[in-house]
N, C-alpha and C positions, 0 to 999 in steps of 0.2 A: 598161129597160136599153138603151143606145144600141147600134146595130149597128156592127160593124167597118167603118171607112170605107176601102174598097178604092180608091176614086177618089184619095184623098190618097196612098195607097201608090204607085200607078202614076205620079202626078204627082211624087212625091219621088225615085223611083229614078234618073232621069237626073242629078239634082243630087247624089245620094249617090254615084253612080259617079264624078263629077268630084271629089268630096271624097275618095273612095277612092284616086284617082290621086295626089292631093296627099299623103295618108297614106303611100302606098307610096314616093313620092319621099323623104319625110322619114325613113321607117324604113330604107330602103336606105342612105341617106347616113349615118344615125346608126349603123347596124350596121357599116358600113365603118370610120368614124372611131372608134367605140367599141371595136371589136375591135382596131384598131391601137393605141389608147391602152392598152387592157387587157393586150394581150400584152407591150407594152414595159414597162409598170409591173409586170406579174407577173414578168418576167425580172429587172427591176431589183431587185425585192424579194428575189430569190435571189442577187444579185450578191455579197453579203458585205460591201458598202461601207455602213457604219453610217449616215452622214448621208443617203444615198440611200434606204436602207430606211426610215428615220424619215419622210422626205418622203412616200413611197408610203403608209406606214401612216396618216399624217395625212390624206392625200387620201381613202383608203378609209374611215377613221373618220368624216370629215365627211359623205361621201355616204351612208353607212349610217345615220348618226344624224340626218339631216334629211329631211323629206318632199320627194319629187320636185317637187311643186308649188312649194314654197319655192325650190328650185334654179332652176326656170323663171323665177320672178319675179326672183330675184337677178341672173340673166344678162340678162334682158330690160330691167331697170331700171338695173343697175349699169354695163353697158357704155357707155351714153351719158354717164354721170357721169365716165368717164375718157377721153372724147373719141372713143369707138369707136361709130360709127353704122352699123348693119346692119339688114337687113329682119327682120321678125318670123319669117319662114320660117327664116332662118339662125340666129336666136336659138334657135328651137325645136330645130334640128339640133344646135347646140352643147350645149344643155341636156340633151338625150337622150343624146348621145355622152358627155358629162361623167359622167352618172349611170351609164350602162352600163359605161363604162371601168373604174370602181372595182370593180364586181361581177365583171367578166371578169378583172381583175387577180387577185382572190382565187381565182377558178376555176383560172387558170393556175398560180398558186403552189401551191394545194392538190393539183392533179393531178400536178405535177412532183414534189412532196415525197412523194407516195404511192408513187412508184417505189422499189423495193428499194434500200437504200443500197449493196448489193453491186455494183450497176451502176456507180455513181460510183467506187467503189474499183477496180473492174476497169479502168475508163477511165483512171484516174490511174496504174495499174500499167503500162499500155502507153505512158505518156508524154503523154497528153492533158492539156491545161490545163482549168481549171474551166469556162471559157467553151466550149471545144470539147465537153466531155462534156455540158454543158447543151444545146447546140444540136444535136448529132449523136446523142446517146444518149438523154438523158432526155426532151427535148421530143417527138421522134417517137413514143416509146412512150406518152406521156401523152395523145396526141391522142384516142384512142378513149375514154378516161376523161373527157375534157373535153366530149365531144359532148352527153350528156344535160343537164348543167347549163347549157351554152351555149345549148341549145335553149330551156330554161326562161327564161333571161335574155332571149333574143330575143323570145319570146312576151310576156314582161313589158314589153319595150320597145314592141311593137306596141300593146298595150293602154294603156300609159302615154302614147302619142302623143295620146290623147284629151284629156290635160291641156292641150295646146297651144291648145285652143279658147278658153282664158281670155285668151290674148294675140291673139285675133282672127285666127288662122290658119284659113282655110276648109278644114280637113281634114274627115274623115268626121263626127265628132261635131258640129262647128260647122255643117256643112251641115244636119244634122238639126235643130239648135237654130233655125236661120234659118227652116226650113219650119214648125216648131212655132209660132214667133212669128207666122207668116203665116196658118196654117190652124187653129191652136188644137186640134191633135189629137196630144197628147203620147204617148198609149198606142200608136197605130199607128206613129208615127215611131220611138219607142224600140224597138219590136218589130223593125222593119226594121233599125235600127242593130245590134241584137243578132245578127241573122242575118248581116249583113255582116261583123261582127267574127268571128263563129263560122267563117265560110268562110275568112277570112284565116288564123286560127289553125290551122284544120284543114289547110290547105295547108302551113303551116310544119311542123306535126307530121309530115306525110307525108314532107316533104323530109328531116327529121331522121332518120326511120326508114330512109330510103334511104341516107343518109350512114353511119349506124351499120352497116348491112349491108355496105356497101362497105369500111369500115374493118376489119370483122371478117374 
C-alpha cells in the first residue's frame, strides 16, 4: 500500500489557494447576479400579468429540467454563435447566475405566497395597491422564511462552480486536476479538494446561521 504523499499536498496548496480565489470571485458575482435575477423573476411571477408569469415559468421549467453542465455548455458555445465573444470566466458567471436565478425565483414566490392571505386583504383595505402590499408588507415578512432555502441554493452554487473546470476556468477543481496530471496523485489531491470545499461551505453555513438569528 502506498503512503500518503504529503509532499504533493504541500506543493498543491498554493495553487489551490489561487484556484479558491477564482472560485470565490465567480461565486460572489454569480450570487449577486443570480439573486437579482431571482428576486425580479420571483416578483414578476406574482405580478398577476399572465404573459410575464408564463415567461418566468418557462425559464424556471427549463433550468429545473436540464443539467447545470448542459447549461454551462449551452452558454459557452452558444454565445459565440450569435456574435457575443466573452471570456470563459464570464461565461461561467452567466451560467451559474442563470441557473441560480431560476431556483431563487421559486424560493421568492413560494415564500411570499406562504404569508397569510389576510395580510394582503388588510393592505388592500387601507388603500394599498397590489405592488405596494407586495413590496412593503409581504416581501419583508417573507425574508426570514427565504433564508434557509436561499442558503441551500448558495451552497449548491458554490459546489456547482466545480463544473466550470470543463470550460478550462482555473478555479479550485481545475487547479487540482492540473496538479493530478502533473504529479499523478489523484487520491491526495481530491482529499485536499474535499477539505477546501468543506471549509467554504462551513463558512457559508455559519453566515447563514448568523443572518437567521439577526432576522429573528
